[in-house]
DRENLO-355193 format. One record per residue: x, y negated, z negated of N, C-alpha, C in turn; residue in three letters. Coordinates in steps of 0.001 Angstrom, whole numbers, padded with zeros to 6 digits, always signed. Atoms other than C-alpha are relative to their C-alpha. Example, Ala and Ser with C-alpha at 12.3 -4.5 7.8 and 13.67 -1.06 7.14 Angstrom:
<rs>
+000890+001190+000000+012300+004500-007800+000900-001200+000000ALA
-000820+001190+000060+013670+001060-007140-000770-001090-000730SER
</rs>
This chain:
<rs>
+000842+001193+000000+000000+000000+000000+000875-001240+000000UNK
-000807+001197-000159+001334-003405+000943-000300-001001-001092UNK
+000168+000975+001053+001918-006020-001674-000597-001284+000550UNK
+000604+001261-000383-000276-009064-001431-000066-000876-001209UNK
+000067+000922+001104-000225-012116-003546-000870-001162+000419UNK
+000926+001053-000362-003150-014497-003436-000033-001028-001106UNK
+000103+001080+000963-003157-017857-005136-001163-000902+000336UNK
+001125+000889-000236-006294-019905-005512+000022-001104-001031UNK
-000015+001128+000913-006290-023383-006992-001414-000314-000435UNK
+001350+000106+000519-009269-023916-009242-000520-001428-000061UNK
+000481+001356+000195-009432-027663-009794-000157-000757+001302UNK
-000012+000893-001149-008516-029427-006576-000016+000757+001319UNK
-000057-000769-001235-007700-026828-003947+000047+001481-000322UNK
-000012-001449+000141-008144-023096-003485+000988+000586+000990UNK
-001085-000512-000834-005145-021192-002166+000050+001522-000059UNK
-000297-001425-000057-004495-017641-001047+001423+000159+000510UNK
-001383-000215-000407-000896-016499-000837+000277+001491+000023UNK
-000250-001422-000149-000002-013078+000486+001488+000297-000033UNK
-001396-000417+000061+003278-011374-000400+000095+001482+000274UNK
-000149-001408-000359+004717-007962+000302+000697+000781-001080UNK
-000650-000821+001005+005673-005096-001995+001356+000486+000471UNK
-001264-000559-000457+008464-003857+000236+001093-001046+000138UNK
-001027+001035-000110+010216-007153+000838-000624-001342-000318UNK
+000564+001268+000391+009308-010305-001039+000950-001095+000420UNK
-000903+001005-000541+010870-013054+001029-000102-001317-000746UNK
+000179+001217+000787+009405-015905-001003-000577+000427-001340UNK
+000445-000582+001256+009238-014695-004612-000587-001025-000953UNK
+000660+000801+001030+008293-016374-007889+000153-001496+000200UNK
-000180+001422-000261+009635-019715-006696-001200-000630+000659UNK
+001191+000543-000646+006510-020097-004589-001041-000386-001038UNK
+000945+000316+001064+004340-019948-007700+000453-001231-000751UNK
-000525+001102+000798+006597-022315-009598-000108-001327+000748UNK
+000050+001236-000766+006773-024863-006791-001419-000535+000087UNK
+001383+000435-000087+003025-024937-006404-000491-000481-001347UNK
+000419+000403+001332+002537-025163-010151+000521-001388-000335UNK
-000562+001316+000273+004806-028198-010272-000798-001105+000682UNK
+000839+000991-000663+002342-029912-007962-001207-000366-000852UNK
+001046+000358+000932-000047-030032-010919-001326+000675+000273UNK
+001224-000677-000344-002578-027498-009680-000196+001227-000860UNK
+000317-001269+000646-004346-024584-011337-000030+001089+001062UNK
-000115-001075-000966-003966-021198-009716-000707+001253-000479UNK
+000438-001359+000242-005599-017826-009488+000873+000884+000865UNK
-000929-000837-000759-003055-015213-008457-000509+001423+000022UNK
+000374-001398-000130-003998-011811-007131+001088+000733+000743UNK
-001092-000743-000607-001474-009137-006225-000452+001386+000412UNK
+000237-001356-000469-001958-006055-004067+001298+000760-000117UNK
-001263-000610+000367+000627-003669-005396+000040+001481+000310UNK
-000235-001429-000007+002087-000276-004802+000308+000408-001435UNK
-000331-000405+001364+002832+001843-007893+001329-000548-000501UNK
-001296+000540+000413+006282+000247-007884-000176-001289-000787UNK
+000232+001292+000635+004807-003079-009013-001324+000043-000729UNK
+001236-000118+000758+002244-002681-011802-000296-001279-000772UNK
+000405+001132+000813+000266-005284-013717-000045+000394-001467UNK
+000269-000255+001399+000049-005620-017463-001500-000174-000231UNK
+001427+000045+000306-003316-005715-019238-000623-001342+000360UNK
+000520+001333-000302-003666-009439-018561-000002-000287+001495UNK
-000010+000207-001446-003235-008939-014816+001248-000665+000502UNK
-001232+000648-000432+000294-010321-014723+000964+001041+000553UNK
-001018-000875-000566+003173-008848-012760+001247-000082-000865UNK
-001214+000050+000812+006151-007861-014941+001127-000699+000727UNK
-001119+000716-000589+009120-010135-014318-000407-001277+000675UNK
+000461+001213-000648+006984-012897-012873-000365-001018-001077UNK
+000246+000926+001092+007341-015421-015686-000861-001172+000439UNK
+000765+001143-000493+005849-018122-013480-001502+000217-000162UNK
+001418-000255+000166+002471-016392-013697-000464-000411-001387UNK
+000375+000342+001355+002469-016881-017454-000086-001494-000219UNK
+000004+001444+000153+002993-020602-016957-001198-000639+000702UNK
+001138+000550-000706-000074-021006-014750-001170-000162-000953UNK
+001127+000250+000868-003216-022392-016303-001071+001069+000143UNK
+000964-001072-000213-005462-019744-014735+000571+000947+001036UNK
-000535-000961-000965-004522-016550-012967-000849+001255+000016UNK
+000644-001283-000183-006176-013450-011594+000924+000881+000820UNK
-000810-000938-000780-004539-010334-010186-000913+001048+000611UNK
+000821-000980-000693-005996-007920-007662+000846+000815+000962UNK
-000688-000857-000957-004686-004946-005713-000644-000138+001371UNK
+000530+000131-001351-005047-005170-001968+000986+000563+001018UNK
-000793-000480-001118-003772-003334+001090-000246-000942+001177UNK
+000177+001001-001059-003189-006067+003691-000081+000603+001385UNK
+000148-000641-001300-003209-003517+006511-001402+000569+000186UNK
+001386-000491-000023-006859-002668+005739-000930-001203+000162UNK
+000816+001180-000279-009223-005188+007362-001175-000144-000962UNK
+001156+000093+000888-012274-004346+005268+000400-000412-001400UNK
-000477+000368+001334-010283-004590+002043+000398-001464-000043UNK
-000430+001399-000069-008761-007908+003113-001225-000919+000056UNK
+001196+000808-000190-012131-009301+004215-000818-000079-001293UNK
+000771-000014+001244-013898-008241+001019+000689-000800-001091UNK
-000750+000758+001001-011132-009719-001095-000198-001499+000211UNK
+000150+001425-000288-011331-013096+000624-001434-000462-000258UNK
+001393+000350+000273-015120-013080+000448-000238-000133-001498UNK
+000147+000063+001449-014890-012386-003278+000608-001262-000583UNK
-000654+001226+000469-012439-015224-003856-000851-001215+000354UNK
+000835+001122-000451-014640-017561-001837-001260-000129-000857UNK
+001202+000023+000817-017717-016597-003826+000288-000520-001403UNK
-000328+000413+001371-015950-017158-007142+000434-001448-000088UNK
-000625+001318+000100-014232-020442-006274-000526-001039+000977UNK
+000687+000980-000821-016323-022047-003579+000673-000400+001290UNK
-000720+000358-001216-013610-022700-000968+001406+000590-000026UNK
-001386-000440-000136-010203-021645+000299+000686-001012+000896UNK
-000639+001067-000755-007919-024451+001430+001269+000422+000723UNK
-001102-000521-000821-004848-022510+002468+000245+001471-000254UNK
-000416-001400+000060-003722-018992+003183+001465+000068+000387UNK
-001406-000238-000314-000050-018059+003071+000183+001492+000223UNK
-000222-001406-000346+000472-014757+004889+001477+000329-000194UNK
-001392-000219+000375+003649-013506+003251+000350+001476-000154UNK
-000317-001421+000093+003498-009721+003559+001162+000336+000923UNK
-001131-000345-000850+006704-008193+004885+000813+001156-000536UNK
-000938-001052+000370+009101-005271+004879+001142-000005+001003UNK
-001192+000009-000853+012582-004802+006296+000157+001314+000751UNK
-000383-001197-000739+013836-002351+008875+001271-000309+000758UNK
-001295+000265-000623+017456-002151+010001+000389+001172+000908UNK
-000231-001086-000941+017300+000258+012917-000250-000485+001420UNK
+000248+000283-001410+017343+000238+016712-000902+001101+000559UNK
+000857-001000-000618+015965+002986+018970-000131+001282-000809UNK
+000171-001156+000880+016449+005577+016218-001218-000164-000909UNK
+001233+000220+000746+013358+004031+014617-001039+001032+000432UNK
+001031-000970-000345+010691+006716+014431-001310-000728+000325UNK
+001300+000600-000313+007178+006095+015709-000740-000383-001275UNK
+000651+000295+001270+005893+006249+012139+000589-001260-000634UNK
-000650+001185+000550+008466+003684+010997-000394-001253+000780UNK
+000395+001135-000839+007632+001415+013934-001404-000483-000374UNK
+001381+000353+000330+003918+001513+013142-000086-000674-001362UNK
+000054+000564+001348+004541+000769+009463+000539-001428-000019UNK
-000585+001344-000031+006789-002230+010145-000925-000978+000714UNK
+000919+000866-000733+004369-003649+012708-001255-000269-000820UNK
+001213+000173+000800+001385-003063+010427+000207-000990-001141UNK
-000237+000844+001169+002925-004742+007386+000403-001416+000399UNK
-000538+001313-000360+004713-007595+009151-000860-000789+000979UNK
+000744+000690-001058+002379-008395+012052-001511+000180-000125UNK
+001433-000254+000095-001015-006730+011725-000600-000687-001215UNK
+000532+000621+001229-001430-008031+008169-000258-001490+000193UNK
+000194+001429-000268-001032-011608+009419-001271-000202+000815UNK
+001220+000052-000807-003708-011026+012057-001236+000206-000867UNK
+001157-000298+000842-006059-009523+009480-000265-001118-001014UNK
+000183+001108+000920-005436-012337+007022-000678-001178+000668UNK
+000602+001108-000760-006236-014961+009646-001439+000323+000369UNK
+001334-000426-000418-009244-013008+010914-000980-000051-001172UNK
+000859-000026+001180-010598-012735+007359-000313-001383-000535UNK
+000177+001290+000656-010112-016318+006217-000559-001086+000908UNK
+000433+001069-000913-010892-018372+009336-001506-000259-000069UNK
+001433+000301+000118-014699-017908+009083-000330-000867-001214UNK
+000206+000819+001194-014562-019354+005560+000440-001432+000262UNK
-000525+001334-000264-012421-022283+006672-000836-000749+001027UNK
+000861+000652-000988-014638-022966+009674-001269-000516-000662UNK
+001221+000411+000694-017681-023125+007404+000219-001270-000796UNK
-000275+001189+000807-016022-025696+005158+000579-001145+000824UNK
-000464+001043-000897-014645-027620+008145+001451-000390-000149UNK
-001424+000298+000185-010996-027511+007082+000698+001240-000524UNK
-000793-001109+000507-008182-025153+006208+001419-000080+000503UNK
-001419+000050-000309-004492-024480+006437+000567+001405-000140UNK
-000589-001341+000019-002786-021210+007354+001495-000113+000219UNK
-001452-000069-000143+000927-020648+006842+000372+001471+000133UNK
-000466-001363-000213+002406-017454+008274+001497+000069-000243UNK
-001427-000142+000275+005772-016172+007134+000636+000926+001030UNK
-000714-000804-000991+008094-014958+009883+001448+000177-000479UNK
-001407-000191+000338+011908-014957+009867+000852-000658+001069UNK
-000944+000464-001014+014938-016367+011594+000192+001067+001077UNK
-000135-001095-000958+015052-012923+013259-001135-000023+001020UNK
+001056+000170-000979+011791-013837+014973+000317-001081+001010UNK
-000399+001116-000875+013511-016853+016553+001104+000421+000951UNK
-001110-000496-000813+016697-015199+017809+000151+001502-000221UNK
-000206-001432+000126+017736-011606+018358+001101+000337-000986UNK
-001040-000494+000905+019820-009563+015939+000104+001510+000172UNK
-000221-001438-000144+021334-006094+016083-000762+000778-001066UNK
+000604-000960+000922+019487-003176+014490-001182-000562-000788UNK
+001236+000509+000618+016271-005061+013762-001132+000086+001025UNK
+000896-000099-001148+014173-003762+016646-001468-000218-000380UNK
+001402+000123+000384+010801-003310+014966-000243-001285-000783UNK
+000156+001201+000818+011312-006114+012461+000001-001261+000862UNK
-000074+001160-000874+012335-008615+015140-001224-000126+000888UNK
+001202+000025-000835+009413-007624+017348-001193-000510-000793UNK
+001122+000411+000837+006982-008091+014466+000069-001491-000329UNK
-000129+001404+000396+008355-011449+013340-000119-000937+001202UNK
+000199+000786-001211+008551-012738+016904-001477-000074+000353UNK
+001431-000019-000232+004929-011688+017255-000751-000949-000913UNK
+000631+000925+000947+004000-013670+014149+000126-001435+000502UNK
-000217+001363-000503+005510-016814+015680-000917-000287+001181UNK
+000863+000209-001159+003640-016378+018964-001477+000012-000385UNK
+001375-000007+000488+000405-015507+017148-000353-001344-000622UNK
+000218+001297+000640+000758-018708+015135-000251-001078+001039UNK
+000166+001012-001043+001158-020812+018261-001357+000137+000696UNK
+001260-000216-000681-001803-019231+020012-001203-000349-000860UNK
+001127+000261+000887-004107-019405+017002-000132-001488-000305UNK
+000065+001436+000268-003178-023026+016341-000749-000726+001109UNK
+000719+000608-001122-004488-023899+019804-001474+000388-000022UNK
+001390-000451+000079-007623-021805+019346-000785-000788-001048UNK
+000673+000651+001129-008400-023679+016113+000260-001504-000066UNK
-000466+001393+000062-007049-027123+017002-001112-001003-000269UNK
+001100+000973+000166-010466-028822+017015-000922+000353-001163UNK
+000863-000460+001100-011843-027054+013930+000361-000595-001352UNK
-000476+000494+001287-009886-028868+011232+000912+000972-000714UNK
-000878-001027+000594-007751-025763+010601+001376-000074+000660UNK
-001379+000012-000509-003964-026010+010961+000643+001363-000224UNK
-000704-001276+000107-001732-022987+011549+001472-000231+000321UNK
-001446+000155-000197+002065-023100+011120+000724+001237-000500UNK
-000769-001174+000390+004834-020586+010574+001321-000419-000642UNK
-001269+000202+000695+007751-020558+008130+000963+001103+000420UNK
-001017-000968-000428+010955-018867+009356+001194-000086-000946UNK
-001099+000071+000966+013231-018263+006362+001263+000684+000514UNK
-001270-000669-000233+016878-017399+006638+000332+000891-001191UNK
-000444-000880+001091+018924-015280+004228-000228-000702-001333UNK
+000427+000619+001252+017481-015983+000791+000343+000902-001178UNK
-000467-000761+001168+018761-014905-002620-001179+000465-000852UNK
+001093-000599+000753+015674-012976-003640+000558+001086-000920UNK
-000464-001091+000867+015941-010394-006445+000333+001263+000781UNK
-000245-001196-000793+015712-007635-003837+001332-000078+000730UNK
-001266+000157-000711+018601-009021-001803+001178+000026-000969UNK
-001089+000012+000982+020714-009669-004885+000264+001400-000546UNK
-000174-001386+000444+020089-006097-006046+000751+000812+001051UNK
-000684-000737-001067+021226-004804-002659+001485-000345+000023UNK
-001410+000400+000072+024444-006798-003036+000681+000681-001177UNK
-000556-000622+001210+025007-005496-006560+000250+001486+000204UNK
-000106-001442-000214+024463-001909-005417+000904+000370+001168UNK
-000911-000262-001107+026801-002261-002447+001341+000504-000542UNK
-001310-000489+000462+030144-000380-002743+000987-001122-000295UNK
-000854+001162+000239+031906-003748-002540-000884-001251-000021UNK
+000945+001120+000085+029476-006436-003815+000575-001332+000458UNK
-000592+001282-000382+031867-009350-003350+000178-000090+001508UNK
-000181-000026-001451+032670-008319+000206-001340-000186+000707UNK
+001320+000103-000609+028975-007961+001006-000554-001425-000095UNK
+000465+001378+000166+028098-011373-000427+000764-000951+000917UNK
-000817+000870-000851+030982-013024+001398-000376+000163+001475UNK
+000404-000235-001383+029888-011386+004649-001304-000725+000312UNK
+001302+000629-000234+026284-012576+004326+000125-001518+000037UNK
-000135+001453+000057+027242-016095+003336+000865-000526+001135UNK
-000861+000413-001102+029887-016194+006070-000733-000135+001320UNK
+000786+000119-001234+027180-015802+008727-000823-001286+000034UNK
+000819+001206+000115+025467-018989+007526+000908-001227+000101UNK
-000882+001156-000172+026983-022304+008692+000285-000779-001282UNK
-000271+000751+001233+026568-023936+005281+000578+000896-001099UNK
-000737-000950+000858+028158-020823+003679-000647+000236-001358UNK
+000695-000457+001203+025514-020028+001096-001387+000491+000401UNK
+001371-000446-000208+022195-018235+000854-000969-001046-000532UNK
+001026+000900+000508+018975-020130+000297-000422+000426-001395UNK
+000658-000284+001265+017593-020389-003188-001478+000248+000288UNK
+001423-000235-000264+014042-018951-003296-000850-001258-000121UNK
+000771+001222+000168+012807-022339-004486+000053-000868+001256UNK
-000095+000781-001229+014044-023917-001251-001018+000487+001029UNK
+001013-000534-000905+011817-021580+000749-001405-000309-000520UNK
+001308+000293+000587+008951-022117-001671-000419-001435+000275UNK
+000312+001405-000259+009160-025873-001241-000346-000230+001466UNK
+000328+000116-001419+009135-025465+002532-001420+000487+000258UNK
+001358-000504-000139+005980-023366+002292-001002-000988-000587UNK
+000882+000985+000628+004460-025927-000055-000168-001231+000881UNK
+000088+001115-000936+005262-028681+002454-001016+000298+001099UNK
+000937-000365-001055+003376-026813+005170-001429+000086-000524UNK
+001330-000113+000596+000469-026294+002771-000571-001348-000419UNK
+000422+001291+000529+000312-029960+001805-000429-000957+001102UNK
+000390+001037-000958-001091-033071+003453+001206-000714+000605UNK
-001212+000608-000566+002515-034184+004066+000282+000525+001401UNK
-000200-000576-001337+002449-031920+007140-001288-000076+000823UNK
+001347+000059-000576-001007-033048+008258-000034-000088+001531UNK
-000029+000095-001466+000072-033666+011891+000722+001187+000626UNK
-000685-001188-000501+001783-030287+012214-000980+001148+000182UNK
+000698-001263-000242+000087-027296+013803+000671+000699+001167UNK
-000716-000773-001015+001568-024513+015903+001505-000123-000099UNK
-001438+000269+000155+004998-025447+014549+000711+001121-000745UNK
-000865-000944+000712+007845-023204+013412+000980-000797-000856UNK
-000926+000664+000914+009679-024486+010354+001100+000992-000368UNK
-001132-000907+000214+013097-022793+010340+000835-000524-001161UNK
-000748+000397+001200+014826-022892+006946+001087+001045-000201UNK
-000989-001081-000084+018039-020952+007529+001443-000461-000150UNK
-001366+000465+000194+021067-023109+006729+000797-000131+001286UNK
-000680+000154-001291+021848-023510+010427+000270+001277+000744UNK
-000325-001311-000584+021932-019778+011237-000421+000083+001462UNK
+000480-000119-001382+019819-020052+014406+000556-001074+000921UNK
-000573+001064-000828+021698-023166+015595+001323+000434+000629UNK
-001308-000443-000476+024845-021142+016302-000066+000506+001443UNK
</rs>
């Protein structure tokens, strides 16, 4: 089951934010950045058994959830249209509106043609199909209220090619093109659609992979050496970029790709 994280603001705006259990590209920093904007949140998480909630509905290790004024947690498989649709309908019924959706489900795959058909389908389903289903589920709500904002999470690998990322690159490139097409379809409805393309980011998952590498220092130096500014992004930097796209500060942006990669794709 794919990890989903939905955030809904109770006082001023209602937000849905989707994250992934296999690869969380924008982790707790997204919650913290949004919380600093002075909003209340309802957070729901669709989790695999790897990520369980406590009795209060919080995700262990997600201290930011405890700092929110209001939070809810919910399991959801983002590759299941009916489950996604019912979840969004439930949130809408409880809170009256949904002002932005952040499609953030994702998983990694570092293979080329040795990728099995099953692996290909899984990567496409989690990284690309989930974005389609999220948009398909939330747009009717946003059309009814006459406004809305969708942010899709892609990757720098969706902008340029990279070795051994065949399925992942295809999925993320698809997210970028889907964003552009949907932004045109919805241009006169009051709904904006943009895509965030993060670069290498120091998420807990990535840092764990460095720690578990046979030569952690060599691995870190290699990753940072591929980035022109010679460091990985802090998760908060990606969270702030997502928050910018979700805010009125980006009110004239739709169909745009915001690349936050330290210059990686400029090479």
